[in-house]
C-alpha positions as CSV (number, residue, x, y, z in Angstrom):
1,X,112.6,32.7,-35.2
2,X,110.8,35.9,-35.6
3,X,107.8,36.8,-34.4
4,X,104.9,39.8,-34.7
5,X,106.1,42.5,-31.8
6,X,104.4,45.6,-30.8
7,X,105.6,48.6,-29.5
8,X,103.7,51.8,-27.8
9,X,104.2,54.9,-26.6
10,X,102.5,56.1,-23.1
11,X,101.0,59.1,-21.6
12,X,99.0,59.9,-19.0
13,X,95.9,58.8,-20.8
14,X,97.4,55.3,-21.6
15,X,98.7,53.9,-25.1
16,X,98.7,57.4,-27.4
17,X,100.9,55.5,-30.3
18,X,101.0,52.2,-31.8
19,X,103.8,50.6,-34.0
20,X,103.4,46.3,-35.1
21,X,106.2,45.6,-36.1
22,X,106.1,42.0,-38.0
23,X,109.2,40.2,-38.1
24,X,110.8,41.8,-35.2
25,X,113.9,39.9,-33.6
26,X,112.8,37.6,-30.1
27,X,115.9,37.9,-27.4
28,X,117.2,34.3,-27.0
29,X,115.6,33.6,-24.1
30,X,112.0,34.2,-25.8
31,X,112.9,32.3,-28.4
32,X,114.0,29.7,-26.0
33,X,110.2,29.8,-24.7
34,X,108.7,30.4,-27.6
35,X,110.2,26.6,-28.7
36,X,108.9,25.1,-25.4
37,X,105.4,26.3,-26.6
38,X,106.4,24.5,-30.0
39,X,107.4,21.1,-28.7
40,X,105.0,20.4,-26.3
41,X,105.4,16.8,-27.6
42,X,108.9,16.6,-27.0
43,X,108.6,18.2,-23.2
44,X,105.9,15.0,-22.8
45,X,108.5,12.0,-23.9
46,X,111.0,14.0,-21.3
47,X,108.6,14.1,-18.9
48,X,107.5,10.3,-19.5
49,X,111.4,9.3,-19.6
50,X,111.7,10.9,-15.5
51,X,108.1,9.0,-14.7
52,X,109.9,5.7,-15.9
53,X,113.1,6.7,-13.8
54,X,111.0,8.1,-10.6
55,X,109.0,4.8,-10.6
56,X,112.1,2.5,-10.6
57,X,113.8,4.3,-8.2
58,X,110.8,4.9,-5.8
59,X,109.3,1.9,-6.2
60,X,111.7,-1.4,-7.0
61,X,114.3,-0.6,-3.8
62,X,111.1,-0.9,-1.2
63,X,111.3,-4.6,-2.7
64,X,115.0,-4.9,-2.7
65,X,116.7,-7.2,0.5
66,X,117.9,-4.5,2.7
67,X,121.8,-4.0,1.4
68,X,124.6,-4.7,3.7
69,X,126.7,-1.8,5.4
70,X,129.5,-2.0,3.0
71,X,127.4,-1.1,-0.2
72,X,128.1,1.3,-2.4
73,X,125.7,3.4,-5.1
74,X,127.1,2.3,-7.7
75,X,126.7,-1.4,-6.6
76,X,123.6,-1.3,-5.0
77,X,120.5,0.0,-6.7
78,X,119.0,1.2,-2.9
79,X,122.1,3.1,-2.1
80,X,122.2,4.7,-5.9
81,X,118.7,5.5,-5.3
82,X,119.0,6.9,-1.9
83,X,121.8,9.3,-3.4
84,X,120.1,9.9,-6.6
85,X,117.0,11.0,-4.8
86,X,118.4,12.6,-1.2
87,X,121.8,13.6,-2.6
88,X,121.0,15.1,-6.2
89,X,117.1,15.5,-7.1
90,X,116.2,17.1,-4.1
91,X,119.0,19.9,-3.4
92,X,119.0,20.5,-6.8
93,X,115.2,21.1,-7.5
94,X,115.6,23.6,-4.6
95,X,118.3,24.9,-6.4
96,X,117.0,25.4,-9.6
97,X,113.8,27.7,-7.9
98,X,116.1,30.2,-7.5
99,X,117.4,30.5,-10.9
100,X,114.7,29.4,-13.4
101,X,111.4,29.7,-11.2
102,X,109.2,26.3,-11.2
103,X,110.8,25.0,-14.4
104,X,110.8,22.0,-12.7
105,X,107.6,21.8,-12.2
106,X,106.1,22.3,-15.5
107,X,108.6,20.4,-17.5
108,X,109.8,17.8,-15.3
109,X,108.0,16.6,-12.3
110,X,106.7,13.6,-12.5
111,X,103.8,13.7,-10.1
112,X,102.4,16.9,-12.0
113,X,103.1,14.7,-15.5
114,X,100.8,12.0,-14.3
115,X,98.0,14.4,-12.6
116,X,97.3,16.2,-15.8
117,X,97.4,13.1,-17.6
118,X,95.0,11.3,-15.5
119,X,92.7,14.0,-15.5
120,X,92.3,13.7,-19.4
121,X,89.9,11.1,-19.5
122,X,88.5,12.2,-16.0
123,X,85.6,12.8,-14.4
124,X,86.4,16.3,-14.7
125,X,84.1,17.5,-11.4
126,X,84.3,20.8,-10.2
127,X,86.8,21.7,-7.9
128,X,85.2,21.7,-3.9
129,X,85.5,24.7,-1.7
130,X,88.0,22.5,0.5
131,X,90.3,21.9,-1.8
132,X,91.0,25.6,-2.5
133,X,91.8,26.1,1.1
134,X,95.4,28.3,1.1
135,X,96.5,26.5,4.2
136,X,97.2,22.7,2.4
137,X,100.7,23.6,1.5
138,X,101.7,23.9,5.5
139,X,99.6,21.4,6.4
140,X,101.1,19.4,3.6
141,X,104.8,20.6,4.1
142,X,104.9,19.9,8.0
143,X,102.7,16.6,7.9
144,X,105.3,15.3,5.2
145,X,108.6,16.8,7.0
146,X,107.5,15.6,10.2
147,X,106.5,11.6,8.9
148,X,109.4,11.5,6.8
149,X,111.5,11.9,10.3
150,X,110.1,9.9,12.5
151,X,110.1,6.7,9.5
152,X,113.6,7.5,8.5
153,X,113.1,8.5,4.9
154,X,115.8,9.7,4.0
155,X,117.9,6.0,5.3
156,X,115.3,3.6,4.0
157,X,113.4,2.7,0.4
158,X,110.1,1.5,2.6
159,X,109.8,4.9,3.8
160,X,110.5,6.4,0.4
161,X,107.6,4.4,-1.4
162,X,105.0,5.2,1.2
163,X,105.6,9.2,1.2
164,X,106.8,9.6,-2.4
165,X,105.2,7.1,-3.6
166,X,101.8,8.1,-1.6
167,X,101.6,11.5,-2.9
168,X,101.6,10.3,-6.2
169,X,98.8,8.2,-6.1
170,X,97.0,11.2,-4.0
171,X,98.3,13.2,-7.3
172,X,96.4,10.9,-10.0
173,X,93.0,9.9,-7.7
174,X,93.2,14.2,-7.6
175,X,93.6,14.4,-11.2
176,X,90.8,11.6,-12.1
177,X,88.3,13.5,-10.0
178,X,89.2,17.0,-10.4
179,X,91.8,17.3,-12.7
180,X,90.4,18.0,-16.9
181,X,93.6,17.9,-17.9
182,X,94.8,20.4,-15.4
183,X,97.5,20.3,-12.6
184,X,94.7,20.8,-9.7
185,X,97.1,18.7,-7.3
186,X,99.9,20.8,-7.8
187,X,97.9,23.9,-7.8
188,X,97.0,23.5,-4.4
189,X,97.6,20.1,-2.6
190,X,101.4,19.6,-3.3
191,X,103.6,19.6,0.0
192,X,105.9,21.3,-1.8
193,X,103.8,23.4,-4.0
194,X,104.0,26.5,-1.6
195,X,107.8,26.4,-0.8
196,X,108.4,26.1,-4.6
197,X,106.2,28.9,-5.0
198,X,108.1,31.4,-2.0
199,X,111.5,30.2,-3.9
200,X,110.5,31.0,-7.2
201,X,110.0,34.5,-6.4
202,X,113.8,34.8,-6.0
203,X,114.0,33.6,-9.6
204,X,115.8,35.8,-12.6
205,X,114.3,34.0,-15.1
206,X,110.2,34.4,-15.2
207,X,107.3,34.8,-17.6
208,X,106.4,38.1,-18.0
209,X,102.8,39.6,-19.2
210,X,102.7,42.5,-21.3
211,X,98.7,43.8,-20.7
212,X,99.4,46.7,-22.7
213,X,100.1,44.2,-25.9
214,X,97.7,41.5,-24.7
215,X,94.6,44.3,-24.9
216,X,95.6,45.1,-28.1
217,X,94.8,41.8,-29.6
218,X,91.6,40.1,-31.1
219,X,89.8,39.3,-28.0
220,X,88.3,35.8,-29.8
221,X,92.1,34.6,-29.5
222,X,91.5,31.2,-27.7
223,X,92.7,30.9,-24.0
224,X,96.1,29.4,-23.4
225,X,96.3,25.6,-22.2
226,X,97.3,26.7,-18.9
227,X,98.0,23.3,-16.3
228,X,98.2,24.8,-12.9
229,X,94.9,27.1,-13.7
230,X,96.1,30.7,-14.0
231,X,94.7,33.5,-15.6
232,X,97.2,34.4,-18.0
233,X,96.5,38.1,-18.9
234,X,96.7,39.2,-15.2
235,X,99.8,37.2,-14.2
236,X,102.2,38.9,-12.5
237,X,104.2,36.7,-10.6
238,X,106.9,33.8,-11.0
239,X,105.5,32.0,-7.5
240,X,102.3,30.0,-9.0
241,X,103.6,30.0,-12.5
242,X,104.9,26.4,-13.7
243,X,107.1,27.8,-16.6
244,X,106.1,25.6,-18.4
245,X,106.7,27.5,-21.8
246,X,102.6,26.9,-23.1
247,X,101.8,30.7,-23.1
248,X,105.0,31.9,-24.9
249,X,104.2,34.1,-27.6
250,X,100.5,34.2,-26.6
251,X,98.7,37.3,-28.0
252,X,102.2,38.6,-29.1
253,X,102.3,39.6,-25.1
254,X,103.7,36.9,-22.7
255,X,107.7,36.2,-23.3
256,X,110.6,34.5,-21.3
257,X,112.8,37.5,-20.2
258,X,115.1,38.4,-17.3
259,X,114.9,40.1,-14.3
260,X,116.7,41.4,-11.1
261,X,117.2,38.4,-8.7
262,X,114.5,39.3,-6.1
263,X,112.8,42.4,-7.9
264,X,109.4,40.2,-7.4
265,X,110.0,40.7,-3.5
266,X,111.0,44.0,-3.5
267,X,108.2,45.4,-5.2
268,X,105.7,43.0,-3.3
269,X,102.5,44.9,-2.2
270,X,100.2,44.1,0.6
271,X,97.8,41.5,-0.7
272,X,100.4,39.9,-2.9
273,X,101.1,37.2,0.0
274,X,99.1,35.1,1.8
275,X,98.8,34.5,5.7
276,X,99.4,31.2,5.1
277,X,102.5,31.5,2.7
278,X,103.7,34.0,5.3
279,X,103.3,31.0,8.6
280,X,105.2,28.4,6.1
281,X,108.0,30.8,5.3
282,X,108.6,31.5,9.0
283,X,107.7,28.3,10.7
284,X,108.0,25.6,8.1
285,X,110.6,26.7,5.9
286,X,113.1,28.5,8.6
287,X,111.7,26.7,11.9
288,X,110.6,23.1,11.1
289,X,113.1,22.6,8.3
290,X,115.7,23.6,10.5
291,X,114.9,21.3,13.3
292,X,114.3,18.6,11.1
293,X,117.9,19.0,9.6
294,X,119.9,19.6,12.7
295,X,117.8,17.0,15.4
296,X,120.4,14.1,15.0
297,X,123.5,16.5,15.9
298,X,121.8,18.1,19.0
299,X,122.8,17.3,22.1
300,X,120.2,18.6,23.5
301,X,118.2,16.3,22.3
302,X,119.8,13.0,23.2
303,X,120.2,14.6,27.2
304,X,116.3,15.9,27.0
305,X,115.5,12.6,26.1
306,X,118.3,10.2,28.3
307,X,117.0,12.6,31.2
308,X,113.1,11.7,30.9
309,X,113.5,8.0,30.1
310,X,115.5,8.2,33.4
311,X,112.4,9.8,35.2
312,X,110.4,7.4,33.3
313,X,111.2,4.6,35.0
314,X,112.3,6.2,38.3
315,X,108.4,6.5,38.0
316,X,107.2,2.7,36.4
317,X,106.1,4.2,33.6
318,X,107.9,2.0,31.0
319,X,105.2,1.5,27.8
320,X,106.9,4.7,26.3
321,X,110.1,3.1,26.5
322,X,108.9,0.3,24.1
323,X,109.8,0.0,20.6
324,X,107.2,-1.9,18.7
325,X,105.4,0.5,16.6
326,X,105.5,-1.1,12.6
327,X,108.2,0.8,10.8
328,X,105.5,2.6,8.6
329,X,104.3,4.4,12.2
330,X,107.8,4.6,13.8
331,X,111.3,3.5,12.5
332,X,112.0,0.1,13.6
333,X,114.7,-2.2,11.6
334,X,116.2,-4.3,14.0
335,X,118.4,-6.0,11.9
336,X,120.7,-2.6,11.2
337,X,119.7,-2.0,15.3
338,X,117.9,1.2,14.3
339,X,114.5,1.1,16.7
340,X,112.5,4.3,18.0
341,X,111.0,3.9,21.1
342,X,107.7,5.9,21.5
343,X,109.7,8.2,23.5
344,X,111.8,8.9,20.6
345,X,108.8,9.9,18.6
346,X,107.4,12.0,20.9
347,X,111.1,13.8,21.3
348,X,111.2,14.1,17.6
349,X,107.5,16.0,17.7
350,X,108.6,17.9,20.4
351,X,112.0,19.2,19.2
352,X,110.9,20.1,15.9
353,X,107.6,21.7,16.8
354,X,109.9,24.2,19.8
355,X,112.4,24.7,17.0
356,X,109.3,26.1,15.0
357,X,108.3,28.3,17.3
358,X,111.9,29.4,18.4
359,X,112.7,30.2,15.0
360,X,109.6,31.1,13.4
361,X,107.8,32.7,16.3
362,X,111.3,35.0,17.0
363,X,111.2,36.0,13.0
364,X,107.2,36.6,13.2
365,X,107.6,38.6,16.1
366,X,110.6,40.9,14.8
367,X,108.6,41.3,11.2
368,X,105.7,42.3,12.7
369,X,107.4,45.1,14.9
370,X,109.5,45.9,12.2
371,X,106.2,46.1,9.7
372,X,104.8,49.0,12.8
373,X,108.1,50.7,11.9
374,X,107.5,51.3,8.8
375,X,103.9,51.0,8.4
376,X,103.5,48.0,6.1
377,X,102.0,44.5,5.9
378,X,104.0,42.2,8.1
379,X,103.8,39.5,5.2
380,X,105.7,41.9,2.6
381,X,107.9,42.8,4.8
382,X,108.4,38.6,6.4
383,X,109.4,37.9,1.9
384,X,112.7,39.5,2.6
385,X,113.7,35.9,4.5
386,X,113.3,33.6,1.5
387,X,117.1,33.9,0.9
388,X,117.6,32.1,4.2
389,X,115.0,29.7,4.0
390,X,116.6,28.4,0.7
391,X,120.0,28.4,2.2
392,X,118.1,26.4,4.9
393,X,116.6,24.0,2.9
394,X,119.5,23.6,0.7
395,X,122.1,23.0,3.8
396,X,120.1,20.5,5.2
397,X,119.3,18.6,1.9
398,X,122.8,18.9,1.1
399,X,124.5,17.1,4.2
400,X,122.5,13.8,2.9
401,X,124.3,14.5,-0.5
402,X,127.7,14.8,1.7
403,X,127.2,12.0,3.7
404,X,126.9,9.9,0.9
405,X,129.6,11.2,-1.3
406,X,131.8,10.4,1.8
407,X,130.8,6.5,2.5
408,X,132.3,6.7,-1.4
409,X,135.6,8.0,-0.3
410,X,135.0,10.9,-1.8
411,X,135.6,14.6,0.9
412,X,135.6,17.8,0.2
413,X,138.1,19.2,3.1
414,X,136.7,23.2,1.9
415,X,133.1,22.4,3.0
416,X,133.2,24.4,6.1
417,X,134.7,27.6,4.3
418,X,131.6,27.2,1.8
419,X,128.6,26.3,4.2
420,X,129.9,29.6,5.8
421,X,129.8,31.4,2.8
422,X,126.3,30.3,2.1
423,X,125.4,31.2,5.0
424,X,126.6,35.0,5.0
425,X,125.5,35.3,1.1
426,X,121.8,34.2,2.6
427,X,121.7,36.5,5.2
428,X,123.2,39.6,3.3
429,X,120.3,38.5,0.6
430,X,118.0,39.2,3.0
431,X,119.1,42.2,4.1
432,X,119.7,43.5,1.3
433,X,115.6,42.8,0.1
434,X,114.9,44.5,3.0
435,X,116.8,47.5,2.4
436,X,115.0,47.5,-1.7
437,X,111.6,47.2,0.0
438,X,112.3,50.4,1.9
439,X,114.1,52.6,-0.5
440,X,110.9,51.4,-3.0
441,X,108.6,52.7,-0.6
442,X,110.4,56.0,0.2
443,X,110.4,55.9,3.8
444,X,112.5,57.9,6.4
445,X,116.2,56.1,6.9
446,X,115.8,55.9,10.1
447,X,112.3,53.8,9.8
448,X,114.0,51.6,7.2
449,X,117.2,51.0,9.5
450,X,115.0,49.7,12.1
451,X,113.1,47.7,10.2
452,X,116.5,46.3,8.1
453,X,118.3,45.6,11.4
454,X,115.4,43.7,12.7
455,X,114.8,41.5,9.5
456,X,118.7,41.1,9.7
457,X,118.0,39.7,13.0
458,X,115.6,37.6,12.3
459,X,118.1,35.8,9.5
460,X,120.8,35.4,11.8
461,X,119.1,33.5,14.1
462,X,119.3,30.2,11.5
463,X,123.2,31.2,10.7
464,X,123.5,31.2,14.4
465,X,122.1,27.5,14.9
466,X,123.7,26.3,12.0
467,X,127.4,27.7,13.3
468,X,126.9,25.7,16.2
469,X,125.6,22.8,15.0
470,X,127.9,21.9,12.2
471,X,131.0,23.6,14.7
472,X,131.7,26.0,11.1
473,X,134.0,28.4,13.8
474,X,136.5,25.5,14.1
475,X,138.2,26.5,11.1
476,X,139.2,29.0,11.9
């Protein structure tokens, strides 16, 4: 397929010469974006297929008897759903954000499809000011992560229905009340929208807007139907773009194209990243998530709980040791000897909070110091830690994948080396992004070296905690 394309010559005064070439070829990536724009009905069919699969995997296992301990994923729908969600679905959604941006959000996410569909015949009320508060992605990520740990969402289907099903119901409700056929839930309230927005900044594939070509087209051309409510003309970041393809080719100015991985982060300026987004990166993705993945392996957690339990008994305070909370408040499955006491719940809250303060607080401190040295916004410098945050999430979620595969008799003996390689690549990625930021700013070498060393130190702390938790050095 060919489309009209526009070339122009720039001068200090602006565009001096314009050549409109009908039939000039588009790149393969651009043609793929154009195909997405022309085939919305096919994409909708794919989305509804995923919605049906999602409903089956979320809802049905919650009403089935608990499978026996020796059940396997191909003999038990519950085990299969567990592996599909936590072993395949989420780890590779995270990976896809790094490679192709928020394609998952725009093309495959069941919640996005449902909230958009529900909003078409809905009330279409104005989006309230409270809903536009930029801190909701941070609150949503911390809240769902903590609640998931308290009720063991990775292990049992009931918690999956409560968390994922509850999120889906909320997405539909927001669509009905405020949607107008748009993805208001996805833009402002989805618990992982902030995470995806940060990861997509690394993606080498994005929709690029040629503003000069845009301005050359007639003003009366209808606006793009953008689900996440973006001003496409001003689009300069992949963070909020859902890569649905609907704007591809619009005004002969929008095209799916390649860029250097991380180039958006390297080129970031003060104002390109918000305070809550930076706090989500440091305290949520680096700190809180690390605590959620590692508390079950931490000897310090067990020792602290035992010491506190002994102290409580010695002082005749026994109610925190009771395990009478319902399963939707704290894990309660006595039939498999998996029961949390109130002390366990408090310990999980304390451990995750402490890890967030330790790891996130340290990263916040050193990036703030580095920003003072290079005289920039600390939030911009903090973006250099996105590769480590991505490795954090992928490594933690893939632990569930590997645990489930191990029960099927599938063992990867090269796993420690692969994990070390992932952590090393993530750390080097953080350093490279920081170096790129400083080179672009044209700063003195000594300032750049100090800032890079500080960012490297912030990225090194999660690496050390993972190496210790997984005993990765034992292979040497």
